[in-house]
Structures are given as C-alpha cells and as structure tokens.
mmCIF file of the C-alpha atoms, coordinates in Angstrom:
data_MODEL
# 
_entry.id   MODEL 
# 
loop_
_atom_site.group_PDB 
_atom_site.id 
_atom_site.type_symbol 
_atom_site.label_atom_id 
_atom_site.label_alt_id 
_atom_site.label_comp_id 
_atom_site.label_asym_id 
_atom_site.label_entity_id 
_atom_site.label_seq_id 
_atom_site.pdbx_PDB_ins_code 
_atom_site.Cartn_x 
_atom_site.Cartn_y 
_atom_site.Cartn_z 
_atom_site.occupancy 
_atom_site.B_iso_or_equiv 
_atom_site.pdbx_formal_charge 
_atom_site.auth_seq_id 
_atom_site.auth_comp_id 
_atom_site.auth_asym_id 
_atom_site.auth_atom_id 
_atom_site.pdbx_PDB_model_num 
ATOM 1  C CA . GLY A 1 1  ? -89.149  45.904 -24.298 1.00 0.00 ? 1  GLY A CA 1 
ATOM 2  C CA . VAL A 1 2  ? -87.450  43.708 -21.697 1.00 0.00 ? 2  VAL A CA 1 
ATOM 3  C CA . ALA A 1 3  ? -84.840  46.358 -20.927 1.00 0.00 ? 3  ALA A CA 1 
ATOM 4  C CA . ILE A 1 4  ? -87.485  49.060 -20.548 1.00 0.00 ? 4  ILE A CA 1 
ATOM 5  C CA . GLY A 1 5  ? -89.656  46.757 -18.423 1.00 0.00 ? 5  GLY A CA 1 
ATOM 6  C CA . GLY A 1 6  ? -86.612  46.060 -16.286 1.00 0.00 ? 6  GLY A CA 1 
ATOM 7  C CA . GLY A 1 7  ? -86.398  49.749 -15.422 1.00 0.00 ? 7  GLY A CA 1 
ATOM 8  C CA . TRP A 1 8  ? -83.446  50.592 -17.659 1.00 0.00 ? 8  TRP A CA 1 
ATOM 9  C CA . GLN A 1 9  ? -85.116  53.369 -19.657 1.00 0.00 ? 9  GLN A CA 1 
ATOM 10 C CA . GLY A 1 10 ? -82.133  55.705 -19.309 1.00 0.00 ? 10 GLY A CA 1 
ATOM 11 C CA . LEU A 1 11 ? -79.661  53.078 -20.454 1.00 0.00 ? 11 LEU A CA 1 
ATOM 12 C CA . VAL A 1 12 ? -81.843  52.149 -23.425 1.00 0.00 ? 12 VAL A CA 1 
ATOM 13 C CA . ALA A 1 13 ? -82.170  55.818 -24.404 1.00 0.00 ? 13 ALA A CA 1 
ATOM 14 C CA . TYR A 1 14 ? -78.394  56.300 -24.432 1.00 0.00 ? 14 TYR A CA 1 
ATOM 15 C CA . ILE A 1 15 ? -77.843  53.088 -26.394 1.00 0.00 ? 15 ILE A CA 1 
ATOM 16 C CA . ASN A 1 16 ? -80.497  54.207 -28.893 1.00 0.00 ? 16 ASN A CA 1 
ATOM 17 C CA . LEU A 1 17 ? -78.898  57.637 -29.311 1.00 0.00 ? 17 LEU A CA 1 
ATOM 18 C CA . VAL A 1 18 ? -75.407  56.276 -29.822 1.00 0.00 ? 18 VAL A CA 1 
ATOM 19 C CA . CYS A 1 19 ? -76.301  53.376 -32.100 1.00 0.00 ? 19 CYS A CA 1 
ATOM 20 C CA . TYR A 1 20 ? -78.733  55.211 -34.324 1.00 0.00 ? 20 TYR A CA 1 
ATOM 21 C CA . TYR A 1 21 ? -77.550  58.820 -34.384 1.00 0.00 ? 21 TYR A CA 1 
ATOM 22 C CA . VAL A 1 22 ? -73.809  58.405 -33.829 1.00 0.00 ? 22 VAL A CA 1 
ATOM 23 C CA . PHE A 1 23 ? -73.308  55.143 -35.733 1.00 0.00 ? 23 PHE A CA 1 
ATOM 24 C CA . GLY A 1 24 ? -76.244  54.432 -38.080 1.00 0.00 ? 24 GLY A CA 1 
ATOM 25 C CA . LEU A 1 25 ? -76.962  57.798 -39.642 1.00 0.00 ? 25 LEU A CA 1 
ATOM 26 C CA . PRO A 1 26 ? -73.322  58.719 -40.355 1.00 0.00 ? 26 PRO A CA 1 
ATOM 27 C CA . LEU A 1 27 ? -72.793  55.254 -41.842 1.00 0.00 ? 27 LEU A CA 1 
ATOM 28 C CA . GLY A 1 28 ? -75.898  55.757 -43.974 1.00 0.00 ? 28 GLY A CA 1 
ATOM 29 C CA . TYR A 1 29 ? -74.567  59.105 -45.148 1.00 0.00 ? 29 TYR A CA 1 
ATOM 30 C CA . LEU A 1 30 ? -71.208  57.594 -46.056 1.00 0.00 ? 30 LEU A CA 1 
ATOM 31 C CA . LEU A 1 31 ? -72.754  54.662 -47.895 1.00 0.00 ? 31 LEU A CA 1 
ATOM 32 C CA . GLY A 1 32 ? -75.425  56.737 -49.594 1.00 0.00 ? 32 GLY A CA 1 
ATOM 33 C CA . TYR A 1 33 ? -73.441  59.749 -50.718 1.00 0.00 ? 33 TYR A CA 1 
ATOM 34 C CA . LYS A 1 34 ? -69.703  59.128 -50.428 1.00 0.00 ? 34 LYS A CA 1 
ATOM 35 C CA . PHE A 1 35 ? -69.771  55.569 -51.787 1.00 0.00 ? 35 PHE A CA 1 
ATOM 36 C CA . ASN A 1 36 ? -72.643  56.308 -54.210 1.00 0.00 ? 36 ASN A CA 1 
ATOM 37 C CA . CYS A 1 37 ? -74.963  53.559 -52.981 1.00 0.00 ? 37 CYS A CA 1 
ATOM 38 C CA . GLY A 1 38 ? -77.970  55.890 -53.029 1.00 0.00 ? 38 GLY A CA 1 
ATOM 39 C CA . VAL A 1 39 ? -81.072  55.207 -50.990 1.00 0.00 ? 39 VAL A CA 1 
ATOM 40 C CA . GLY A 1 40 ? -79.982  51.617 -50.414 1.00 0.00 ? 40 GLY A CA 1 
ATOM 41 C CA . GLY A 1 41 ? -76.849  52.853 -48.667 1.00 0.00 ? 41 GLY A CA 1 
ATOM 42 C CA . ILE A 1 42 ? -78.846  55.197 -46.450 1.00 0.00 ? 42 ILE A CA 1 
ATOM 43 C CA . TRP A 1 43 ? -81.180  52.353 -45.487 1.00 0.00 ? 43 TRP A CA 1 
ATOM 44 C CA . ALA A 1 44 ? -78.252  50.010 -44.885 1.00 0.00 ? 44 ALA A CA 1 
ATOM 45 C CA . GLY A 1 45 ? -76.668  52.517 -42.514 1.00 0.00 ? 45 GLY A CA 1 
ATOM 46 C CA . MET A 1 46 ? -79.865  53.066 -40.556 1.00 0.00 ? 46 MET A CA 1 
ATOM 47 C CA . LEU A 1 47 ? -80.549  49.344 -40.354 1.00 0.00 ? 47 LEU A CA 1 
ATOM 48 C CA . SER A 1 48 ? -76.973  48.777 -39.190 1.00 0.00 ? 48 SER A CA 1 
ATOM 49 C CA . GLY A 1 49 ? -77.590  51.193 -36.316 1.00 0.00 ? 49 GLY A CA 1 
ATOM 50 C CA . VAL A 1 50 ? -80.781  49.399 -35.344 1.00 0.00 ? 50 VAL A CA 1 
ATOM 51 C CA . ALA A 1 51 ? -79.032  46.016 -35.598 1.00 0.00 ? 51 ALA A CA 1 
ATOM 52 C CA . LEU A 1 52 ? -76.183  47.223 -33.379 1.00 0.00 ? 52 LEU A CA 1 
ATOM 53 C CA . GLN A 1 53 ? -78.705  48.509 -30.825 1.00 0.00 ? 53 GLN A CA 1 
ATOM 54 C CA . THR A 1 54 ? -80.491  45.160 -30.853 1.00 0.00 ? 54 THR A CA 1 
ATOM 55 C CA . LEU A 1 55 ? -77.247  43.228 -30.367 1.00 0.00 ? 55 LEU A CA 1 
ATOM 56 C CA . ILE A 1 56 ? -76.163  45.418 -27.445 1.00 0.00 ? 56 ILE A CA 1 
ATOM 57 C CA . LEU A 1 57 ? -79.542  45.123 -25.725 1.00 0.00 ? 57 LEU A CA 1 
ATOM 58 C CA . LEU A 1 58 ? -79.617  41.357 -26.260 1.00 0.00 ? 58 LEU A CA 1 
ATOM 59 C CA . PHE A 1 59 ? -76.174  41.106 -24.682 1.00 0.00 ? 59 PHE A CA 1 
ATOM 60 C CA . ILE A 1 60 ? -77.290  43.170 -21.685 1.00 0.00 ? 60 ILE A CA 1 
ATOM 61 C CA . VAL A 1 61 ? -80.440  41.095 -21.190 1.00 0.00 ? 61 VAL A CA 1 
ATOM 62 C CA . TRP A 1 62 ? -78.465  37.865 -21.563 1.00 0.00 ? 62 TRP A CA 1 
ATOM 63 C CA . ARG A 1 63 ? -75.856  38.919 -18.961 1.00 0.00 ? 63 ARG A CA 1 
ATOM 64 C CA . THR A 1 64 ? -78.391  40.167 -16.396 1.00 0.00 ? 64 THR A CA 1 
ATOM 65 C CA . ASP A 1 65 ? -78.706  38.404 -13.042 1.00 0.00 ? 65 ASP A CA 1 
ATOM 66 C CA . TRP A 1 66 ? -82.499  38.083 -13.010 1.00 0.00 ? 66 TRP A CA 1 
ATOM 67 C CA . ASN A 1 67 ? -82.586  36.750 -9.442  1.00 0.00 ? 67 ASN A CA 1 
ATOM 68 C CA . ALA A 1 68 ? -80.925  39.959 -8.245  1.00 0.00 ? 68 ALA A CA 1 
ATOM 69 C CA . GLU A 1 69 ? -83.368  42.020 -10.329 1.00 0.00 ? 69 GLU A CA 1 
ATOM 70 C CA . ALA A 1 70 ? -86.321  40.149 -8.794  1.00 0.00 ? 70 ALA A CA 1 
ATOM 71 C CA . ALA A 1 71 ? -84.958  40.790 -5.281  1.00 0.00 ? 71 ALA A CA 1 
ATOM 72 C CA . LEU A 1 72 ? -84.550  44.478 -6.109  1.00 0.00 ? 72 LEU A CA 1 
ATOM 73 C CA . ALA A 1 73 ? -88.126  44.662 -7.422  1.00 0.00 ? 73 ALA A CA 1 
ATOM 74 C CA . SER A 1 74 ? -89.392  42.921 -4.283  1.00 0.00 ? 74 SER A CA 1 
ATOM 75 C CA . SER A 1 75 ? -87.600  45.411 -2.033  1.00 0.00 ? 75 SER A CA 1 
ATOM 76 C CA . ARG A 1 76 ? -89.115  48.300 -4.007  1.00 0.00 ? 76 ARG A CA 1 
ATOM 77 C CA . VAL A 1 77 ? -92.596  46.850 -3.606  1.00 0.00 ? 77 VAL A CA 1 
ATOM 78 C CA . GLN A 1 78 ? -92.085  46.468 0.148   1.00 0.00 ? 78 GLN A CA 1 
ATOM 79 C CA . LYS A 1 79 ? -90.680  50.000 0.408   1.00 0.00 ? 79 LYS A CA 1 
ATOM 80 C CA . TRP A 1 80 ? -93.887  51.458 -0.992  1.00 0.00 ? 80 TRP A CA 1 
ATOM 81 C CA . GLY A 1 81 ? -96.135  49.430 1.314   1.00 0.00 ? 81 GLY A CA 1 
ATOM 82 C CA . GLY A 1 82 ? -96.892  46.468 -0.890  1.00 0.00 ? 82 GLY A CA 1 
ATOM 83 C CA . THR A 1 83 ? -96.555  42.832 0.031   1.00 0.00 ? 83 THR A CA 1 
ATOM 84 C CA . ASP A 1 84 ? -94.140  40.312 -1.340  1.00 0.00 ? 84 ASP A CA 1 
ATOM 85 C CA . GLY A 1 85 ? -96.768  37.577 -1.612  1.00 0.00 ? 85 GLY A CA 1 
ATOM 86 C CA . THR A 1 86 ? -99.182  37.033 -4.432  1.00 0.00 ? 86 THR A CA 1 
ATOM 87 C CA . LYS A 1 87 ? -102.945 36.984 -4.278  1.00 0.00 ? 87 LYS A CA 1 
ATOM 88 C CA . PRO A 1 88 ? -105.393 35.670 -6.830  1.00 0.00 ? 88 PRO A CA 1 
ATOM 89 C CA . LEU A 1 89 ? -106.877 38.355 -9.042  1.00 0.00 ? 89 LEU A CA 1 
ATOM 90 C CA . LEU A 1 90 ? -110.449 37.203 -8.428  1.00 0.00 ? 90 LEU A CA 1 
ATOM 91 C CA . GLU A 1 91 ? -111.556 35.946 -5.052  1.00 0.00 ? 91 GLU A CA 1 
ATOM 92 C CA . ASP A 1 92 ? -114.534 33.619 -4.716  1.00 0.00 ? 92 ASP A CA 1 
ATOM 93 C CA . ASP A 1 93 ? -117.216 34.814 -2.308  1.00 0.00 ? 93 ASP A CA 1 
# 
C-alpha cells in the first residue's frame, strides 16, 4: 500500500509479476509435482512468491528518501495550481 500510495504502481506491478508468476508459481509446480509435495508444495511455492514480493517492497520502502518524495509531491501540487500550505478541513464561521 505504501509503494502504491507513493506513486510507484508500475514498479509494484513488475515486482508482483516477477515474484509471483516467474518465481512463485514455477516453484509451486516443482514442489507440488516434481518433488511430490502435493497441494502443500503448490501453496509453499505461491507463498514464497508473495513473501519475496513483500521483502523486496519492504526494502524499497526502507531505502526511500521520504524528504525527497515529499518535495516531489509538493512540486506536483504546485504545478497543478494547488498550494503548499495546509488549511483546516472545517473553518469556523
């Protein structure tokens, strides 16, 4: 959620594709059918793909310079005519 909220939808989509479809499902196939682990092997492979995706995204979020991201968001707001300041949601009359 943090990566998507940070505007990295494309990056997250590629990480999801690689981790789940390139890594997790083939691993599940190998464990389930080639190593005769059955349904447990298929689940283990799929969960391994999801775990790898989670670890990669956690690493990316951990290494992000959030001050630079905030400055980039501020410049985008100003570009589209917004203000950098904050206002209260409800104003007293």
